[in-house]
C-alpha positions as CSV (number, residue, x, y, z in Angstrom):
1,X,145.2,113.0,-41.2
2,X,143.6,116.2,-40.0
3,X,143.7,118.6,-43.0
4,X,140.6,119.8,-44.6
5,X,139.5,118.4,-48.0
6,X,137.0,119.8,-50.4
7,X,135.8,118.2,-53.7
8,X,132.8,118.3,-55.9
9,X,130.3,116.0,-57.6
10,X,127.0,116.5,-59.4
11,X,124.2,118.0,-57.2
12,X,121.3,115.6,-57.2
13,X,119.1,116.4,-54.2
14,X,119.1,119.9,-52.6
15,X,119.9,120.8,-49.1
16,X,122.7,121.0,-46.6
17,X,123.9,117.8,-44.8
18,X,126.0,118.1,-41.7
19,X,127.2,114.9,-39.8
20,X,129.7,112.1,-39.5
21,X,131.0,110.0,-42.3
22,X,129.7,106.5,-42.7
23,X,131.4,104.3,-45.5
24,X,128.9,101.8,-46.9
25,X,130.8,98.6,-47.3
26,X,131.2,96.8,-50.7
27,X,131.4,93.0,-50.7
28,X,131.6,91.8,-54.3
29,X,135.2,90.8,-54.4
30,X,134.6,87.3,-53.2
31,X,132.5,86.2,-56.2
32,X,134.6,84.1,-58.6
33,X,133.8,81.9,-61.7
34,X,133.9,78.7,-59.7
35,X,132.6,75.6,-61.6
36,X,130.6,72.9,-59.7
37,X,130.2,69.2,-60.0
38,X,127.1,67.7,-61.4
39,X,126.0,66.4,-58.0
40,X,126.1,70.1,-56.7
41,X,123.7,71.4,-59.4
42,X,120.5,70.9,-57.4
43,X,122.0,72.4,-54.3
44,X,123.0,75.6,-56.3
45,X,119.6,75.8,-58.0
46,X,118.0,75.6,-54.6
47,X,120.4,78.2,-53.2
48,X,119.5,80.5,-56.1
49,X,115.7,80.0,-55.7
50,X,116.0,80.6,-52.0
51,X,117.9,83.9,-52.6
52,X,115.2,85.2,-54.9
53,X,112.5,84.2,-52.3
54,X,114.4,85.8,-49.4
55,X,114.9,89.1,-51.2
56,X,111.3,89.2,-52.5
57,X,110.2,88.6,-48.9
58,X,112.4,91.4,-47.6
59,X,111.2,93.8,-50.3
60,X,107.5,92.8,-49.6
61,X,108.0,93.5,-45.9
62,X,109.5,96.9,-46.8
63,X,106.7,97.7,-49.2
64,X,104.1,96.8,-46.5
65,X,105.7,99.3,-44.1
66,X,105.7,102.0,-46.8
67,X,103.2,104.0,-48.7
68,X,102.7,106.3,-51.7
69,X,105.7,106.6,-54.1
70,X,108.0,104.8,-51.7
71,X,105.9,101.7,-51.8
72,X,105.6,102.1,-55.6
73,X,109.4,102.1,-56.0
74,X,109.8,99.0,-53.8
75,X,107.1,97.4,-56.0
76,X,109.3,98.1,-59.0
77,X,112.2,96.3,-57.3
78,X,109.9,93.3,-56.7
79,X,108.8,93.3,-60.4
80,X,112.5,93.1,-61.4
81,X,112.9,90.0,-59.3
82,X,109.8,88.5,-60.9
83,X,111.3,88.9,-64.4
84,X,111.2,85.4,-65.8
85,X,114.0,85.9,-68.2
86,X,116.3,87.0,-65.5
87,X,115.9,84.0,-63.3
88,X,115.8,81.6,-66.3
89,X,119.2,82.9,-67.5
90,X,120.7,82.4,-64.0
91,X,119.4,78.9,-63.6
92,X,120.7,78.1,-67.1
93,X,124.2,79.1,-66.1
94,X,124.0,76.8,-63.1
95,X,122.5,73.8,-65.0
96,X,124.3,74.0,-68.4
97,X,127.5,76.0,-67.7
98,X,127.8,74.6,-64.1
99,X,128.6,77.8,-62.4
100,X,128.2,78.3,-58.7
101,X,124.9,80.1,-57.8
102,X,126.7,83.3,-56.7
103,X,128.6,83.6,-59.9
104,X,125.6,82.8,-62.1
105,X,123.8,85.6,-60.4
106,X,126.7,88.0,-60.7
107,X,127.5,87.3,-64.4
108,X,123.8,87.3,-65.5
109,X,123.0,90.6,-63.9
110,X,126.3,92.0,-65.3
111,X,125.1,91.0,-68.8
112,X,121.9,93.0,-68.3
113,X,123.9,95.9,-66.8
114,X,126.4,95.8,-69.7
115,X,123.6,96.2,-72.3
116,X,122.2,99.2,-70.5
117,X,125.6,100.8,-69.9
118,X,126.2,100.7,-73.6
119,X,122.8,102.2,-74.3
120,X,122.8,105.8,-75.5
121,X,119.6,106.5,-73.5
122,X,120.6,108.2,-70.3
123,X,117.4,107.2,-68.5
124,X,118.2,103.6,-69.2
125,X,121.9,103.9,-68.2
126,X,120.8,105.4,-64.9
127,X,118.9,102.2,-64.1
128,X,122.1,100.2,-64.0
129,X,122.5,101.3,-60.4
130,X,119.2,99.6,-59.5
131,X,120.3,96.4,-61.1
132,X,123.8,96.5,-59.5
133,X,122.3,96.7,-56.1
134,X,119.7,94.0,-56.7
135,X,122.7,91.8,-58.0
136,X,124.6,92.4,-54.7
137,X,121.6,91.8,-52.5
138,X,120.9,88.5,-54.3
139,X,124.5,87.4,-53.8
140,X,124.3,88.3,-50.1
141,X,121.0,86.3,-49.9
142,X,122.7,83.3,-51.6
143,X,125.6,83.5,-49.2
144,X,123.1,83.8,-46.4
145,X,125.0,87.0,-45.5
146,X,123.5,89.9,-43.6
147,X,124.0,93.5,-44.7
148,X,122.8,95.0,-41.5
149,X,124.8,98.1,-40.7
150,X,124.4,100.2,-37.7
151,X,124.1,103.7,-39.0
152,X,123.8,106.5,-36.6
153,X,121.4,109.5,-37.0
154,X,122.9,112.4,-38.9
155,X,125.4,110.2,-40.8
156,X,126.6,111.3,-44.2
157,X,126.7,108.0,-46.2
158,X,129.5,107.4,-48.7
159,X,128.8,104.7,-51.3
160,X,129.6,103.5,-54.7
161,X,125.9,103.4,-55.5
162,X,122.8,102.9,-53.5
163,X,119.7,100.9,-54.3
164,X,116.2,102.4,-53.9
165,X,115.4,100.0,-51.0
166,X,118.7,100.9,-49.3
167,X,117.8,104.6,-49.6
168,X,114.5,103.9,-47.9
169,X,116.3,102.1,-45.1
170,X,118.8,104.9,-44.7
171,X,116.0,107.5,-44.5
172,X,114.7,105.6,-41.5
173,X,118.0,106.2,-39.8
174,X,117.5,109.9,-40.3
175,X,120.8,110.3,-42.2
176,X,122.1,113.8,-43.0
177,X,123.0,113.0,-46.7
178,X,124.4,110.7,-49.3
179,X,127.5,110.9,-51.5
180,X,127.8,108.4,-54.4
181,X,130.7,107.6,-56.6
182,X,128.3,106.7,-59.4
183,X,124.6,107.4,-60.1
184,X,122.4,109.2,-62.5
185,X,120.1,112.1,-62.0
186,X,117.1,109.9,-63.1
187,X,118.0,106.8,-61.1
188,X,115.4,105.6,-58.6
189,X,117.7,106.3,-55.7
190,X,118.1,109.9,-56.7
191,X,114.4,110.4,-57.2
192,X,113.8,108.9,-53.8
193,X,116.5,111.1,-52.2
194,X,114.6,114.1,-53.6
195,X,111.3,112.8,-52.4
196,X,112.6,112.0,-48.9
197,X,114.4,115.4,-48.7
198,X,117.9,113.8,-48.3
199,X,120.7,115.9,-49.6
200,X,122.5,113.9,-52.3
201,X,125.6,114.3,-54.5
202,X,126.5,111.8,-57.3
203,X,129.5,111.3,-59.5
204,X,131.7,112.3,-56.6
205,X,135.1,110.7,-56.6
206,X,135.4,110.2,-52.9
207,X,137.3,106.8,-52.8
208,X,140.8,108.4,-53.2
209,X,140.2,110.9,-50.4
210,X,141.0,108.6,-47.5
211,X,137.8,109.4,-45.7
212,X,137.3,107.5,-42.4
213,X,134.2,106.6,-40.5
214,X,133.2,109.2,-38.0
215,X,135.0,112.1,-39.5
216,X,133.1,115.5,-39.7
217,X,131.4,116.0,-43.1
218,X,129.4,118.8,-44.7
219,X,127.7,118.4,-48.0
220,X,125.9,121.0,-50.1
221,X,123.3,119.2,-52.3
222,X,122.7,122.5,-54.2
223,X,126.3,123.1,-55.2
224,X,127.5,119.5,-55.2
225,X,130.2,120.3,-52.7
226,X,131.7,117.9,-50.1
227,X,133.8,119.2,-47.3
228,X,135.7,116.7,-45.1
229,X,137.0,117.8,-41.8
230,X,135.6,121.4,-42.1
231,X,136.9,124.3,-40.2
232,X,134.8,125.7,-37.3
233,X,133.8,128.8,-39.2
234,X,132.5,126.6,-42.1
235,X,130.4,124.6,-39.7
236,X,128.8,127.8,-38.4
237,X,128.3,129.1,-41.9
238,X,126.6,125.9,-43.2
239,X,124.5,125.4,-40.1
240,X,123.1,128.9,-40.6
241,X,122.6,128.2,-44.3
242,X,120.7,125.0,-43.5
243,X,118.4,126.8,-41.1
244,X,117.7,129.5,-43.8
245,X,117.0,126.8,-46.4
246,X,114.5,125.0,-44.2
247,X,112.8,128.3,-43.4
248,X,112.7,129.3,-47.1
249,X,111.4,125.9,-48.2
250,X,108.4,126.1,-45.8
251,X,107.7,129.6,-47.1
252,X,108.0,128.4,-50.7
253,X,105.5,125.7,-50.2
254,X,103.0,128.2,-48.9
255,X,102.9,129.7,-52.4
256,X,101.5,126.5,-53.9
257,X,98.0,127.5,-53.0
258,X,98.2,131.0,-54.4
259,X,97.1,132.0,-57.9
260,X,99.7,131.7,-60.7
261,X,100.0,135.5,-61.3
262,X,103.0,137.8,-61.5
263,X,103.2,140.8,-59.2
264,X,101.3,142.9,-61.8
265,X,98.6,140.2,-62.3
266,X,99.9,138.5,-65.5
267,X,98.9,134.8,-65.6
268,X,101.4,131.9,-66.1
269,X,101.1,128.1,-66.1
270,X,103.5,125.8,-64.3
271,X,103.3,122.0,-65.0
272,X,105.4,119.0,-64.1
273,X,107.7,116.8,-66.1
274,X,107.0,113.2,-65.3
275,X,108.6,109.9,-66.1
276,X,107.8,107.5,-63.3
277,X,104.6,106.7,-61.5
278,X,106.3,107.3,-58.2
279,X,106.6,111.0,-59.1
280,X,102.8,111.4,-59.3
281,X,102.0,112.2,-55.6
282,X,104.1,115.3,-55.9
283,X,102.2,116.8,-58.8
284,X,99.5,118.3,-56.5
285,X,101.5,118.9,-53.4
286,X,104.0,121.0,-55.4
287,X,101.3,122.9,-57.3
288,X,101.6,121.6,-60.8
289,X,98.7,122.4,-63.1
290,X,98.9,119.2,-65.0
291,X,101.8,117.4,-66.8
292,X,103.6,119.4,-69.4
293,X,105.9,116.5,-70.4
294,X,105.2,112.8,-69.9
295,X,108.2,110.8,-71.0
296,X,107.1,107.3,-72.2
297,X,110.4,105.5,-72.7
298,X,110.3,104.0,-69.2
299,X,107.4,101.7,-70.3
300,X,109.9,99.7,-72.4
301,X,112.1,99.1,-69.5
302,X,109.4,98.1,-67.0
303,X,107.2,96.0,-69.3
304,X,108.0,93.3,-71.9
305,X,107.1,94.8,-75.2
306,X,105.2,98.0,-75.8
307,X,101.7,96.6,-75.9
308,X,98.5,98.7,-75.9
309,X,97.2,97.7,-72.5
310,X,100.5,98.4,-70.8
311,X,100.6,101.9,-72.2
312,X,97.0,102.6,-71.4
313,X,97.5,101.5,-67.8
314,X,100.5,103.8,-67.5
315,X,98.8,106.8,-69.1
316,X,95.6,106.4,-67.1
317,X,97.4,106.5,-63.8
318,X,99.2,109.7,-64.9
319,X,96.0,111.4,-66.1
320,X,94.1,110.4,-62.9
321,X,96.9,111.8,-60.7
322,X,96.6,115.1,-62.6
323,X,93.1,115.7,-61.4
324,X,91.2,117.7,-64.1
325,X,94.4,119.2,-65.6
326,X,95.9,118.5,-69.0
327,X,98.6,115.9,-69.8
328,X,101.1,116.2,-72.7
329,X,102.3,112.8,-73.8
330,X,105.6,112.7,-75.7
331,X,106.0,109.9,-78.2
332,X,108.7,107.3,-77.5
333,X,112.0,109.2,-77.6
334,X,114.8,106.7,-78.1
335,X,116.5,104.8,-80.9
336,X,119.8,103.2,-81.8
337,X,120.0,102.0,-78.2
338,X,119.6,98.2,-78.7
339,X,116.1,98.1,-77.3
340,X,114.8,97.2,-80.7
341,X,115.7,93.9,-82.2
342,X,116.9,95.4,-85.5
343,X,118.6,98.4,-84.0
344,X,122.2,98.8,-85.1
345,X,125.1,100.4,-83.2
346,X,125.6,103.9,-84.6
347,X,128.9,105.8,-84.5
348,X,127.0,109.0,-83.5
349,X,123.7,108.0,-82.1
350,X,122.7,111.5,-80.9
351,X,122.7,112.6,-84.5
352,X,121.2,109.3,-85.7
353,X,118.2,107.1,-85.7
354,X,116.1,108.4,-82.8
355,X,112.8,110.0,-82.0
356,X,110.4,110.5,-84.9
357,X,113.1,109.3,-87.3
358,X,113.0,105.9,-85.7
359,X,109.2,105.8,-85.1
360,X,108.4,106.5,-88.8
361,X,110.5,103.4,-89.6
362,X,109.0,101.3,-86.8
363,X,105.4,101.3,-87.9
364,X,104.0,98.8,-85.3
365,X,105.6,100.7,-82.5
366,X,104.3,104.1,-83.7
367,X,100.8,102.7,-84.5
368,X,100.5,101.1,-81.0
369,X,101.4,104.3,-79.2
370,X,99.3,106.5,-81.4
371,X,96.3,104.2,-80.9
372,X,96.8,104.1,-77.1
373,X,97.0,107.9,-76.9
374,X,93.9,108.4,-79.1
375,X,91.9,105.9,-77.1
376,X,92.9,107.7,-74.0
377,X,91.8,111.0,-75.5
378,X,88.3,109.6,-75.9
379,X,88.3,108.7,-72.2
380,X,89.5,112.1,-71.1
381,X,88.3,114.5,-73.8
382,X,90.1,117.8,-74.0
383,X,92.9,116.9,-71.6
384,X,95.4,115.0,-73.7
385,X,98.1,116.5,-76.0
386,X,100.5,114.7,-78.3
387,X,104.1,115.8,-78.5
388,X,106.6,114.6,-81.2
389,X,110.4,114.4,-80.4
390,X,113.5,114.9,-82.5
391,X,111.7,116.6,-85.4
392,X,114.1,118.3,-87.8
393,X,112.0,119.0,-90.9
394,X,108.4,119.5,-92.0
395,X,108.1,116.3,-93.9
396,X,108.4,114.3,-90.7
397,X,105.2,115.9,-89.4
398,X,103.4,115.4,-92.7
399,X,104.2,111.7,-92.6
400,X,103.2,111.4,-89.0
401,X,99.8,113.0,-89.9
402,X,99.3,110.3,-92.4
403,X,99.7,107.7,-89.7
404,X,97.4,109.6,-87.4
405,X,94.7,109.7,-90.2
406,X,94.9,105.9,-90.5
407,X,94.6,105.4,-86.7
408,X,91.5,107.6,-86.7
409,X,89.9,105.6,-89.5
410,X,90.7,102.4,-87.6
411,X,89.2,103.7,-84.4
412,X,86.1,104.9,-86.2
413,X,85.6,101.5,-87.8
414,X,85.8,100.0,-84.3
415,X,83.3,102.6,-82.9
416,X,85.9,103.7,-80.4
417,X,85.6,107.3,-79.1
418,X,88.6,109.7,-79.5
419,X,89.3,113.4,-79.4
420,X,89.2,114.4,-83.1
421,X,90.9,117.7,-82.2
422,X,93.7,116.2,-80.2
423,X,96.4,118.9,-80.2
424,X,99.6,117.9,-82.0
425,X,102.9,119.6,-80.9
426,X,106.6,119.5,-81.8
427,X,109.6,119.4,-79.5
428,X,111.9,122.3,-80.5
429,X,115.3,120.7,-79.7
430,X,117.0,120.9,-83.1
431,X,118.2,124.3,-84.4
432,X,116.5,123.7,-87.8
433,X,113.1,123.7,-86.1
434,X,113.7,126.9,-84.3
435,X,115.1,128.6,-87.4
436,X,112.0,127.4,-89.4
437,X,109.5,127.9,-86.6
438,X,107.5,130.4,-88.7
439,X,107.0,127.6,-91.4
440,X,106.4,124.7,-89.1
441,X,103.9,126.6,-86.8
442,X,101.2,126.3,-89.5
443,X,101.4,122.5,-89.4
444,X,101.0,122.0,-85.6
445,X,99.1,123.2,-82.6
446,X,101.9,124.0,-80.2
447,X,105.7,124.0,-79.6
448,X,107.5,122.7,-76.6
449,X,111.2,123.7,-76.3
450,X,113.5,121.1,-74.9
451,X,116.4,123.3,-73.8
452,X,118.8,120.5,-72.9
453,X,119.0,119.0,-76.4
454,X,118.6,122.4,-78.0
455,X,121.7,123.6,-76.2
456,X,123.6,120.4,-77.1
457,X,122.7,120.6,-80.8
458,X,123.2,124.4,-81.1
459,X,126.7,124.3,-79.5
460,X,127.7,120.9,-81.0
461,X,128.5,119.7,-77.5
462,X,127.7,116.2,-76.2
463,X,126.3,117.0,-72.8
464,X,127.4,113.6,-71.5
465,X,131.1,114.0,-72.5
466,X,133.1,115.0,-69.4
467,X,136.0,116.2,-71.5
468,X,134.0,119.0,-73.0
469,X,131.5,119.6,-70.3
470,X,132.6,123.2,-69.8
471,X,131.5,124.0,-73.3
472,X,127.9,122.9,-72.5
473,X,126.5,126.3,-71.7
474,X,122.6,126.4,-71.5
475,X,122.7,130.2,-71.1
476,X,124.7,130.8,-74.3
477,X,123.2,133.8,-76.2
478,X,122.7,131.6,-79.3
479,X,120.3,129.4,-77.3
480,X,118.3,132.4,-76.1
481,X,118.2,133.7,-79.7
482,X,116.7,130.4,-80.9
483,X,114.1,130.4,-78.1
484,X,113.1,133.9,-79.1
485,X,112.9,132.9,-82.8
486,X,110.7,130.0,-81.8
487,X,108.3,132.2,-79.9
488,X,108.1,134.8,-82.8
489,X,107.4,132.0,-85.3
490,X,104.7,130.6,-83.1
491,X,103.1,134.0,-82.7
492,X,102.6,134.3,-86.4
493,X,100.1,131.5,-86.2
494,X,98.9,132.1,-82.7
495,X,100.1,128.7,-81.3
496,X,101.4,128.4,-77.7
497,X,104.9,127.7,-76.6
498,X,106.0,125.7,-73.6
499,X,109.6,125.3,-72.3
500,X,110.0,121.9,-70.7
501,X,113.8,121.7,-70.4
502,X,115.9,122.2,-67.4
503,X,116.1,126.0,-68.1
504,X,112.5,126.3,-66.9
505,X,113.4,124.9,-63.5
506,X,115.9,127.7,-62.8
507,X,113.9,130.5,-61.2
508,X,115.7,133.4,-62.8
509,X,115.9,131.8,-66.2
510,X,112.2,131.1,-65.9
511,X,111.7,134.8,-65.2
512,X,113.6,135.6,-68.4
513,X,111.4,133.1,-70.4
514,X,108.4,134.9,-69.1
515,X,109.9,138.1,-70.3
516,X,110.2,136.6,-73.7
517,X,106.4,135.9,-73.6
518,X,106.6,132.2,-72.8
519,X,104.1,131.8,-70.0
520,X,103.8,128.0,-70.0
521,X,106.7,126.2,-68.2
522,X,107.1,122.6,-67.3
523,X,109.8,121.3,-64.9
524,X,110.8,118.7,-62.3
525,X,108.2,118.9,-59.5
526,X,110.8,119.9,-56.8
527,X,111.5,123.1,-58.7
528,X,107.9,124.3,-58.9
529,X,107.6,126.2,-55.6
530,X,110.9,128.2,-56.2
531,X,110.0,129.1,-59.8
532,X,106.4,130.1,-58.8
533,X,107.8,132.2,-55.9
534,X,110.1,134.0,-58.3
535,X,107.4,134.7,-60.9
536,X,104.8,135.8,-58.3
537,X,107.2,138.3,-56.7
538,X,108.2,140.2,-59.9
539,X,106.3,142.2,-62.4
540,X,106.1,141.3,-66.1
541,X,107.9,144.5,-67.0
542,X,110.8,143.6,-64.8
543,X,111.0,140.2,-66.6
544,X,110.7,141.8,-70.0
545,X,113.6,144.1,-69.2
546,X,115.7,141.1,-68.2
547,X,114.8,139.3,-71.4
548,X,115.8,142.3,-73.5
549,X,119.1,142.6,-71.8
550,X,119.8,138.8,-72.2
551,X,118.9,139.0,-75.9
552,X,121.5,141.7,-76.4
553,X,124.3,139.8,-74.5
554,X,127.4,138.6,-76.3
555,X,128.6,135.8,-74.0
556,X,127.3,133.1,-71.6
557,X,129.1,134.9,-68.7
558,X,127.2,138.1,-69.5
559,X,123.9,136.3,-69.4
560,X,124.8,134.6,-66.2
561,X,125.7,137.9,-64.7
562,X,122.4,139.4,-65.7
563,X,120.5,136.5,-64.3
564,X,122.4,136.6,-61.0
565,X,121.7,140.3,-60.7
566,X,118.0,139.9,-61.3
567,X,115.8,140.6,-58.3
568,X,118.6,141.0,-55.9
């Protein structure tokens, strides 16, 4: 077969990759539910224990050769292997159900994966890839089977999914890129690909394309495009594009040290969205002035329970990594996702028991988190802010304030220092909050607009539903109108507005937000240099004109056309 093929996936890590195809082999088909005799139980228990020890040893070796966020991610893999419940469940299947070690590993990990796949929390669903690869590596270790592959430099690796440790190994082979059939934008492997500057595309259905090892491949990590057997003129085009991107990236990083001012001298503030500790080293190198959104849900996944000390340890590491800059901590934003013992399956969880709705019902969970944040505020006075998710009416804030008053009284009785003026903010992600911003603004100290959910709820489109994905239009004029209304409502009481959704990470959309008067933006760290470059190279009046034109638009296409034409 010699004809050219082109297909698309979801862009996960930017950049152009040009090289030869390498198909990463899968070897799970030989695991079957074989039963064992009683006299073979000890042998299989020993085989299982040996597999855990071997994999832990391999991970530890990899960690010792790594540093920074890479070492931290490997450490997270080691912690998963140390999970006592995981190993206990596998050993029980061998002893009581008399399954062979390999199947006991396979079925137990699959049970954990199944729970997460059925979760409505996308961040948790993305972690299934990590567990799948640990499952496969344990099975290989139990079978005493090596996964050593000889991967040549500049290979474009095609895989169903890739573990974080495998991504690290691949980076050492200086691969040109990765294409995965599965994967989530918040999976550890994707975070690593961004950190290691490996172009990456996920959710790409490559298995039916009959791609063979060694064939010429081009991937565009910005557009999510995969070209198999490209034509000569395409190779020339993408090679030139890659050189230009590398040159521009170096130039963009130069802007990190420059003042955050527009061409005409207007100030703005760019901060980072953070979820994992491994993201922290990039805060300073990419010029973030603090953390504008700290997601806290991951604590539940990495720790057993949501105890005070586990939270404080996590929060302190984030605050320390932020230097002397502020950190905005968002309360636990989940619910109806089976993490809580009494959680029930909901027919429409995105409109159900989540965010502040769930927290107000789960008093211990809310009290623990509030207490941790207020204790932290005493340790770092003036640097901590509290952000509340999924608010839809004023009464939720009034009830939360009652909880906060109780926490303060408790801390006072314990002689524990805290910031009595800790700023309290609300996520604007539900249309009712944007529409009532002028009423809600008098109850809180700041607004933070989550454009992803605001788009979803405004347009009544589940952003995870592939059948209607074309209807999910973040640049819809209705979304811009709600953003403008939020800003106008905030202005009536002089409270600041931040945008922490994906819209802020798009340079020209960020310019439009600046034009609306929103000068605080928080985004993924990799987007910071590009956004800063865009804002520094244009005047406020140019951005205000863009915002006026966008506000008068009648369709998403019209908005996109205006954004594309801005600054060009």
